Structures are given as structure tokens and as C-alpha cells.
C-alpha positions as CSV (number, residue, x, y, z in Angstrom):
1,X,9.5,-26.9,6.4
2,X,10.0,-24.3,9.0
3,X,7.9,-20.9,8.8
4,X,11.3,-19.1,8.9
5,X,12.5,-20.1,5.3
6,X,9.0,-19.4,4.0
7,X,9.4,-15.8,5.3
8,X,12.7,-15.6,3.5
9,X,10.7,-16.4,0.3
10,X,8.3,-13.6,1.3
11,X,11.1,-11.1,2.1
12,X,12.5,-11.6,-1.2
13,X,9.5,-11.6,-3.1
14,X,-19.7,-20.8,3.3
15,X,-20.0,-23.9,1.2
16,X,-17.1,-25.5,-0.8
17,X,-17.5,-25.1,-4.3
18,X,-15.4,-27.8,-6.2
19,X,-16.9,-28.7,-9.7
20,X,-13.9,-30.8,-11.0
21,X,-12.4,-31.8,-7.5
22,X,-12.0,-35.3,-6.5
23,X,-12.9,-35.9,-2.9
24,X,-11.1,-38.6,-1.0
25,X,-12.4,-40.4,2.0
26,X,-9.2,-39.6,3.8
27,X,-9.9,-36.0,3.8
28,X,-13.5,-36.0,4.9
29,X,-12.6,-34.2,7.9
30,X,-11.4,-31.3,5.7
31,X,-13.7,-31.3,2.7
32,X,-16.9,-32.3,4.8
33,X,-16.4,-30.9,8.2
34,X,-14.2,-28.1,7.2
35,X,-11.9,-29.1,10.2
36,X,-8.3,-28.6,10.4
37,X,-5.9,-29.1,13.7
38,X,-3.8,-26.4,14.9
39,X,-0.1,-26.6,14.2
40,X,3.0,-25.4,16.5
41,X,2.9,-21.8,14.9
42,X,-0.6,-21.3,15.9
43,X,-1.0,-23.1,19.2
44,X,-2.8,-20.3,21.0
45,X,-5.9,-20.9,18.7
46,X,-6.5,-24.4,19.6
47,X,-8.5,-26.6,17.2
48,X,-10.5,-24.8,14.4
49,X,-12.7,-25.0,11.4
50,X,-11.3,-23.9,8.2
51,X,-13.7,-21.0,7.4
52,X,-13.1,-19.6,10.6
53,X,-9.5,-19.5,9.9
54,X,-10.3,-17.7,6.3
55,X,-12.5,-15.3,8.3
56,X,-9.5,-14.7,11.0
57,X,-7.2,-13.9,8.2
58,X,-9.8,-12.2,6.1
59,X,-9.1,-14.3,3.1
60,X,-12.4,-14.8,1.3
61,X,-11.2,-18.0,-1.2
62,X,-8.6,-20.6,-1.4
63,X,-7.8,-23.5,-3.7
64,X,-5.6,-26.4,-2.9
65,X,-4.2,-29.2,-4.9
66,X,-2.2,-32.4,-3.4
67,X,0.0,-34.8,-5.2
68,X,1.1,-38.1,-3.7
69,X,3.1,-40.7,-5.5
70,X,3.1,-38.7,-8.8
71,X,-0.9,-38.3,-8.9
72,X,-3.3,-35.4,-8.2
73,X,-5.2,-37.1,-5.2
74,X,-7.0,-34.2,-4.1
75,X,-8.4,-30.8,-5.3
76,X,-10.4,-28.7,-3.4
77,X,-11.7,-25.0,-3.4
78,X,-13.3,-23.1,-0.6
79,X,-15.0,-19.7,-0.1
80,X,-15.5,-16.7,-2.3
81,X,-13.7,-15.3,-5.4
82,X,-15.6,-12.0,-5.8
83,X,-17.5,-10.6,-2.9
84,X,-19.2,-8.1,-5.1
85,X,-21.5,-10.8,-6.7
86,X,-21.0,-13.6,-4.0
87,X,-19.4,-15.7,-6.6
88,X,-17.7,-18.9,-5.2
89,X,-14.3,-20.2,-5.9
90,X,-14.0,-23.5,-7.8
91,X,-11.2,-25.5,-8.7
92,X,-10.7,-23.7,-12.2
93,X,-11.0,-20.1,-10.6
94,X,-7.9,-18.4,-12.0
95,X,-5.5,-16.7,-9.1
96,X,-2.5,-14.5,-9.7
97,X,0.7,-16.5,-9.0
98,X,3.0,-13.7,-8.2
99,X,6.5,-14.7,-8.1
100,X,5.8,-18.4,-9.0
101,X,5.9,-16.8,-12.4
102,X,9.7,-17.1,-12.0
103,X,10.5,-20.7,-11.8
104,X,7.9,-21.3,-14.4
105,X,9.5,-18.7,-16.9
106,X,12.8,-20.2,-16.1
107,X,11.7,-23.3,-18.0
108,X,11.7,-21.4,-21.1
109,X,15.5,-20.4,-20.6
110,X,16.4,-24.0,-19.6
111,X,14.5,-25.2,-22.6
112,X,16.7,-22.9,-24.9
113,X,19.9,-24.1,-23.2
114,X,18.7,-27.7,-23.6
115,X,18.4,-26.9,-27.3
116,X,21.7,-25.2,-27.6
117,X,20.3,-22.0,-28.5
118,X,21.6,-20.4,-25.6
119,X,24.5,-20.8,-23.0
120,X,23.8,-20.4,-19.3
121,X,27.1,-18.9,-18.7
122,X,27.5,-16.6,-21.7
123,X,27.2,-12.8,-21.3
124,X,23.4,-12.5,-21.3
125,X,23.9,-9.2,-23.7
126,X,25.0,-11.8,-26.3
127,X,21.3,-12.8,-26.8
128,X,19.7,-9.2,-26.0
129,X,18.4,-7.3,-29.2
130,X,18.3,-3.5,-28.9
131,X,18.9,-2.4,-25.1
132,X,21.7,-4.3,-23.1
133,X,22.5,-4.2,-19.6
134,X,24.9,-1.3,-19.1
135,X,28.5,-2.1,-18.4
136,X,29.8,-0.6,-15.1
137,X,32.3,-1.2,-12.3
138,X,30.6,-4.3,-11.2
139,X,30.4,-6.2,-14.8
140,X,33.9,-5.2,-15.6
141,X,35.5,-8.4,-14.6
142,X,32.4,-10.7,-14.4
143,X,29.6,-10.7,-16.9
144,X,25.8,-11.1,-16.0
145,X,24.7,-14.6,-17.0
146,X,21.5,-16.3,-17.3
147,X,22.6,-18.8,-14.7
148,X,23.3,-16.0,-12.3
149,X,19.9,-14.3,-13.1
150,X,17.8,-17.6,-12.7
151,X,19.5,-18.1,-9.2
152,X,19.4,-14.4,-8.0
153,X,23.1,-14.3,-8.1
154,X,23.6,-11.8,-11.0
155,X,23.8,-8.7,-8.7
156,X,21.0,-7.0,-10.5
157,X,18.7,-4.3,-9.0
158,X,14.8,-4.0,-8.9
159,X,13.8,-6.7,-6.4
160,X,9.8,-6.3,-6.0
161,X,7.7,-5.7,-9.0
162,X,4.5,-3.3,-8.9
163,X,1.5,-4.0,-11.3
164,X,-0.5,-1.4,-13.4
165,X,-4.0,-0.4,-13.3
166,X,-6.4,-1.8,-15.9
167,X,-6.5,1.8,-17.7
168,X,-2.8,2.2,-17.8
169,X,-0.8,1.8,-21.2
170,X,1.5,-1.1,-20.6
171,X,5.4,-0.8,-21.3
172,X,7.0,-3.2,-23.7
173,X,9.7,-5.7,-22.4
174,X,12.5,-3.5,-23.7
175,X,10.9,-0.3,-22.2
176,X,10.7,-1.9,-18.7
177,X,14.4,-3.1,-18.5
178,X,15.4,0.4,-19.9
179,X,13.7,2.1,-17.1
180,X,10.7,3.6,-18.9
181,X,8.2,1.6,-16.8
182,X,7.3,1.8,-13.4
183,X,10.7,1.1,-12.0
184,X,14.4,2.2,-12.5
185,X,16.4,0.7,-15.5
186,X,18.0,-2.7,-14.7
187,X,21.6,-2.6,-13.9
188,X,24.1,-4.5,-11.8
189,X,24.6,-3.1,-8.3
190,X,27.0,-6.0,-7.2
191,X,29.4,-8.0,-8.9
192,X,27.9,-11.1,-10.3
193,X,28.5,-14.6,-8.7
194,X,29.3,-12.7,-5.5
195,X,26.3,-12.5,-3.4
196,X,22.6,-13.4,-3.3
197,X,20.4,-10.6,-4.4
198,X,16.6,-11.4,-5.2
199,X,15.8,-9.6,-8.6
200,X,12.6,-9.4,-10.3
201,X,14.4,-7.2,-12.6
202,X,16.5,-10.1,-13.6
203,X,13.6,-12.3,-14.5
204,X,12.4,-9.4,-16.9
205,X,15.8,-9.7,-18.7
206,X,15.2,-13.4,-19.1
207,X,11.7,-12.7,-20.4
208,X,13.4,-10.5,-22.9
209,X,16.0,-13.2,-23.9
210,X,13.1,-15.7,-24.7
211,X,11.5,-13.0,-27.0
212,X,14.4,-12.2,-28.5
213,X,15.9,-15.6,-29.1
214,X,12.5,-17.2,-30.4
215,X,11.0,-14.3,-31.9
216,X,7.7,-14.9,-30.0
217,X,6.2,-13.3,-27.0
218,X,6.7,-15.2,-23.6
219,X,3.2,-16.3,-23.4
220,X,3.2,-17.6,-27.0
221,X,6.6,-19.4,-26.5
222,X,5.7,-20.9,-22.9
223,X,1.9,-21.9,-24.1
224,X,3.7,-23.9,-27.2
225,X,6.3,-25.6,-25.4
226,X,5.0,-26.3,-21.8
227,X,1.6,-25.4,-21.0
228,X,-0.1,-27.2,-24.2
229,X,1.8,-30.3,-24.0
230,X,1.5,-30.6,-19.9
231,X,-2.2,-29.8,-20.2
232,X,-2.0,-26.7,-18.2
233,X,-5.1,-25.3,-19.8
234,X,-6.0,-22.8,-17.2
235,X,-2.4,-21.1,-17.2
236,X,-1.2,-18.1,-19.1
237,X,1.5,-15.4,-19.0
238,X,-0.9,-13.2,-21.2
239,X,-1.2,-9.7,-19.9
240,X,-3.9,-8.0,-19.7
241,X,-5.8,-11.5,-19.0
242,X,-7.8,-12.4,-22.1
243,X,-11.6,-12.2,-22.1
244,X,-12.1,-16.0,-22.4
245,X,-10.9,-16.3,-18.7
246,X,-12.8,-13.3,-17.3
247,X,-15.9,-15.4,-16.3
248,X,-13.9,-17.4,-13.6
249,X,-11.2,-15.1,-12.1
250,X,-10.6,-14.3,-8.6
251,X,-10.5,-10.7,-7.2
252,X,-7.7,-9.9,-4.9
253,X,-8.2,-8.6,-1.2
254,X,-6.0,-6.7,1.0
255,X,-4.8,-7.4,4.6
256,X,-8.0,-5.7,5.9
257,X,-10.1,-7.9,3.4
258,X,-11.1,-5.0,1.4
259,X,-11.1,-5.5,-2.4
260,X,-8.0,-3.9,-4.2
261,X,-8.7,-1.2,-6.6
262,X,-9.7,-2.5,-10.1
263,X,-9.9,-6.0,-8.4
264,X,-6.4,-7.1,-9.5
265,X,-3.3,-5.2,-11.1
266,X,-1.7,-5.9,-14.6
267,X,1.8,-7.3,-15.1
268,X,3.9,-6.7,-18.3
269,X,6.6,-8.0,-16.1
270,X,5.3,-11.5,-17.0
271,X,8.2,-13.6,-16.2
272,X,8.7,-11.9,-12.8
273,X,5.0,-11.7,-11.6
274,X,2.5,-12.1,-14.6
275,X,1.3,-15.7,-14.3
276,X,-2.3,-16.5,-14.0
277,X,-2.9,-20.0,-13.1
278,X,-4.8,-22.6,-10.7
279,X,-3.1,-25.3,-8.3
280,X,-4.1,-28.4,-10.3
281,X,-1.9,-26.9,-13.3
282,X,0.9,-26.2,-11.0
283,X,0.4,-29.9,-9.9
284,X,1.1,-30.8,-13.3
285,X,4.1,-28.9,-13.6
286,X,5.6,-30.5,-10.3
287,X,4.6,-34.0,-11.5
288,X,6.4,-33.6,-14.8
289,X,9.7,-32.3,-13.4
290,X,9.5,-35.1,-10.9
291,X,9.1,-37.7,-13.6
292,X,11.9,-36.3,-15.5
293,X,14.4,-36.0,-12.9
294,X,13.5,-39.7,-11.7
295,X,14.1,-40.9,-15.2
296,X,10.5,-42.4,-15.6
297,X,10.0,-40.2,-18.8
298,X,12.8,-40.4,-21.4
299,X,10.9,-38.2,-24.0
300,X,10.4,-35.3,-21.5
301,X,10.0,-31.7,-22.6
302,X,13.3,-31.0,-20.7
303,X,16.3,-33.3,-20.5
304,X,17.3,-34.9,-17.1
305,X,20.5,-33.2,-17.4
306,X,19.0,-29.8,-17.4
307,X,16.6,-30.6,-14.5
308,X,19.6,-31.4,-12.7
309,X,21.0,-28.1,-13.5
310,X,17.7,-26.4,-12.4
311,X,17.9,-28.3,-8.9
312,X,21.5,-26.9,-8.4
313,X,23.5,-23.7,-8.2
314,X,27.3,-23.5,-7.9
315,X,26.7,-20.2,-6.0
316,X,24.5,-21.6,-3.4
317,X,26.5,-20.9,-0.5
318,X,26.7,-17.2,-1.2
319,X,25.8,-15.0,1.8
320,X,23.5,-11.9,1.8
321,X,24.4,-9.8,5.0
322,X,21.1,-8.0,4.7
323,X,19.0,-11.2,5.4
324,X,18.9,-12.1,9.2
325,X,20.6,-15.4,9.9
326,X,17.2,-16.3,11.8
327,X,15.5,-16.4,8.5
328,X,17.8,-19.1,7.0
329,X,17.0,-22.7,8.2
330,X,20.0,-24.5,7.2
331,X,23.3,-23.5,5.1
332,X,22.2,-26.4,2.7
333,X,19.2,-24.5,1.6
334,X,19.9,-22.5,-1.7
335,X,18.2,-21.1,-4.7
336,X,18.5,-23.3,-7.8
337,X,17.7,-22.0,-11.3
338,X,14.1,-20.7,-10.7
339,X,12.9,-22.7,-7.6
340,X,14.2,-22.7,-3.8
341,X,15.8,-25.9,-2.8
342,X,15.5,-27.0,0.8
343,X,16.9,-30.3,2.5
344,X,18.9,-32.9,0.9
345,X,18.8,-36.4,-0.6
346,X,15.2,-38.1,-0.4
347,X,13.8,-35.1,1.4
348,X,15.1,-32.4,-1.1
349,X,12.5,-30.1,-2.1
350,X,11.9,-27.5,-4.7
351,X,9.3,-24.6,-3.9
352,X,8.6,-21.1,-4.5
353,X,6.0,-18.6,-3.1
354,X,4.0,-16.0,-4.8
355,X,3.0,-12.4,-3.7
356,X,1.2,-10.0,-6.0
357,X,-1.5,-7.2,-4.6
358,X,-4.4,-9.3,-3.2
359,X,-2.9,-12.8,-3.8
360,X,-0.6,-15.1,-1.9
361,X,0.4,-18.6,-3.2
362,X,3.0,-21.5,-2.5
363,X,4.0,-24.6,-4.0
364,X,6.2,-27.3,-2.1
365,X,7.3,-30.4,-4.1
366,X,9.8,-33.2,-3.4
367,X,12.6,-33.8,-6.1
368,X,12.8,-37.5,-5.5
369,X,9.4,-38.5,-4.8
370,X,6.2,-37.6,-6.2
371,X,4.7,-35.4,-3.5
372,X,3.7,-31.8,-3.6
373,X,1.3,-29.3,-2.0
374,X,0.0,-26.3,-3.9
375,X,-2.1,-23.6,-2.2
376,X,-3.5,-20.4,-3.8
377,X,-5.4,-17.6,-1.9
378,X,-7.0,-14.3,-2.8
379,X,-5.8,-12.4,0.3
380,X,-2.8,-10.6,1.3
381,X,-2.7,-12.4,4.6
382,X,-2.7,-15.7,2.7
383,X,0.9,-16.8,3.7
384,X,-0.4,-17.4,7.3
385,X,-3.1,-19.8,6.4
386,X,-0.9,-21.5,3.8
387,X,1.7,-22.5,6.5
388,X,-1.2,-23.9,8.6
389,X,-2.9,-25.9,6.0
390,X,0.3,-27.2,4.4
391,X,1.4,-28.5,7.9
392,X,-1.9,-30.4,8.3
393,X,-1.9,-31.8,4.8
394,X,1.9,-32.8,5.2
395,X,1.3,-34.6,8.3
396,X,-1.8,-36.3,7.0
397,X,-0.1,-37.5,3.9
398,X,3.2,-38.3,5.9
399,X,5.2,-36.0,3.4
400,X,7.5,-34.6,6.0
401,X,7.4,-30.9,5.1
402,X,8.3,-29.1,8.6
């Protein structure tokens, strides 16, 4: 896909160590010679080596997974996850996923809808215990719903989410949505279902719904319902990060390549930005959704019908006048119930980027065929390198990502 639409996602939001990776002869030019060709976005650089590009973008470490025909065919890690001790990245090194947390958390809401425990089109306040979204002029005629929250058409505020230092007391989910955290209380600033307005705050409302309806924390619920059944062993919404993961976790690095304060931030806004994971686990997520949607798995955790809803959005043609038209590839592109949807028919893609301080990530997967590319980096300039690598891998594997 073009760099332009990937920028929309952003706007809104040495030696290789690969202990558990599977090398394939087809990618020997990458894994052995560390060689990547230029792409049209970076013609001025000519041909280059991967570590040279990492150094150019001041990105110490990167982890990549490729899915082809429904199988993980390549998983490789490069560089350093912590420059203080020169620890190398391996394929099990945890990275912060940033806003990729959102489409993962959306699964929890869709599961509850699939079970008939919630209605995606009901007033979300019906499911909230304690603090409710305040009624105002914008909600007088149209109420905020979970369908609108998941597709960023609920008119809610708080677009970006900041993390906390390790020594700070973390607010509860209710304290966050009521404005007692590090951002204002979550309210409607536009009439729901009338415009696109990216809202991390909306996903904290979704987090509260999961916790109130199930009686469990989002990390407990998602682990039980998705991460454990899908064998996503290195994925968690737990904040702060449990000690069992700390032996192999990446530090984040700023645009100048310097380590961010505290190595990483803590995100109690788990559904919006709190996911820790690895590319091969996100590959499993992509594969499972592809299998369910293409009716290869009748006993899926989610029904095909709810996945069809995930990949659709009745408000997809809403226009946000604040977004420059140049950042939109096609009027057919839209935000589904969690992921961004691009293209159509056999080339329909579901994807999402992630941006926390010191980390940039992206996954791109096809709805109607079992192909996907997942890339996670530990540097604030990561998106630029992600675009380049994704183009090379897409061309090599004949995926058709433009």
C-alpha cells in the first residue's frame, strides 16, 4: 500500500540473533547477507544493507514475521534490544505494540457480542458500572455505541494516549475515563455516527465494558479467551509488565537514538496502548482471523458472522475534514471494528500500526488469503524502515502490498 495511508495510521495514532526463527533459503539475501533493495520511497539511497538502514534511522532492534498461505514461513530478529548491556534482540523479545492494542482489544468486545452478552448498537452506558459517559448536546439524539467506539465514529475525545513513569501510581480504568489520570475525562465532542474521530479514549471505554461485563481485568479476560487458546505465549495486557517477562524485553529509543527515560513507559490504558507482544504471536492472530473468515475453522473462538462485522463499518464513508485528502489512498478504505480496512475483494487488507514512546510497529494481513507481514521496532523512526522492509517482503513473496 502507499506510504500515504500508512501515514494516516500514524497521524491518528551487528549479527542477527534468532533463537527460535526458521530461516528459509528464499530469504538468504536478507538473513545471511542482510541485503534489502531500495523501494520507490527511498530511491535516493540506492541499494543498501539492513543494518545500514537501521543505523540510518537510529533503530537498534527489529523483529519480523511473514505469513504465507496461512503459515508462519519466516521469523527473524536483528540488532540490539538494550544498548546498556548490548543484549541482542531475538524472536521472543517483547516489544510494546502501541495502538495495535486496539484491534486486539476489540476482539474482547466482539466475543461478548458473539455470546449475546452485549449489543454493539446499544447505548454503551448500559454496560458501564459507576462512571458513565456524560450526556451532552452531542448525545441528545444519538447515543455512543460500541460499534461506533471500535470504528472511531463515536465522536469521543482523547485521541493519543501518554504513558506513565515506572514510579508513578497508576489510575484505575474508571479513574482514567473520568479524567483522574493524565488526560481529560472522556466525553462526546461530536455527534456519534456523523464523522470519523480517532479516539484512544473510546478504547478505554471498551476496556471498562469488558471489565464490567465479565468481572475480570482485561488482561485476565483476553488471556483466557484468546491468548491461551491461540498459543500467544508472549502476549499480555498486564501493566506494569510482570517480572517473568523482564529477562527478555526491549528498551525503547527516541528519534535521536537515545534511550527513553525509564526504558519504556507504563500504560494502564491497556486496550488503547498497553499490549506487549512479539511478531510471531501477532502472526497467530492474523492466521486465526483468516481461517475463521474463510470458513476453514468451524469451531473458531469467534463466529464467521462477527468477523464479517469486524471487517465492515456502516459509517466507513464518513469524512473528517481535519484529515488532508492526500493522506487517503481511496474512498473505499475505511476503519473496521478494530483494524483499518484497505482495498477490496481478493486484495482486501486488515492492518494497524502502533506508536508508543520508543516503539513503532505494524501488521498488514489479507482477509481472503493467508498472507501477512508483521514488523516491530524499538525506535521512534521505525515507521520509515517498516515501509521499506514491508515493500521488499511483499515483492519477494508476491503479496501485492503497495
